[in-house]
C-alpha positions in Angstrom: 10.5 -16.5 -11.6 12.9 -13.7 -10.4 11.8 -12.4 -7.1 11.0 -8.4 -6.7 13.1 -6.9 -3.9 11.3 -3.8 -4.4 9.0 -2.0 -1.9 7.0 0.7 -1.4 8.2 3.8 0.5 7.0 5.2 3.8 5.3 8.3 2.1 3.4 6.0 -0.5 1.9 3.8 2.1 0.6 6.5 4.2 -1.0 8.0 0.9 -2.4 4.0 0.2 -3.7 3.9 3.6 -5.8 7.1 3.3 -7.2 5.7 -0.1 -8.6 2.9 1.8 -10.0 4.4 4.7 -11.8 7.1 2.5 -15.2 6.0 0.8 -14.7 8.3 -1.8 -12.1 6.2 -4.2 -13.4 4.1 -6.4 -13.1 0.0 -6.4 -9.6 0.3 -8.5 -8.1 3.0 -6.5 -8.5 0.8 -3.2 -7.1 -2.3 -5.0 -4.0 -0.4 -6.2 -3.5 1.1 -2.9 -3.7 -2.6 -1.2 -1.5 -3.9 -3.4 1.3 -0.8 -2.7 0.5 -1.4 1.1 1.0 -5.4 0.7 4.6 -4.4 -0.6 5.7 -2.4 2.3 8.3 -3.3 5.0 6.7 -4.9 7.9 6.1 -2.7 10.8 8.4 -3.0 13.9 5.4 -2.0 16.2 3.8 -4.4 18.7 
């Protein structure tokens, strides 16, 4: 199976984070946002 090397940009990750924290979005929207965040580069902060 081919490996997907594409990653979500920081701009989209911020929007996805907003969707997950906001209660007004649907379950489907939150699932898509979670998927986008799962594909981001790991944070270097500790």
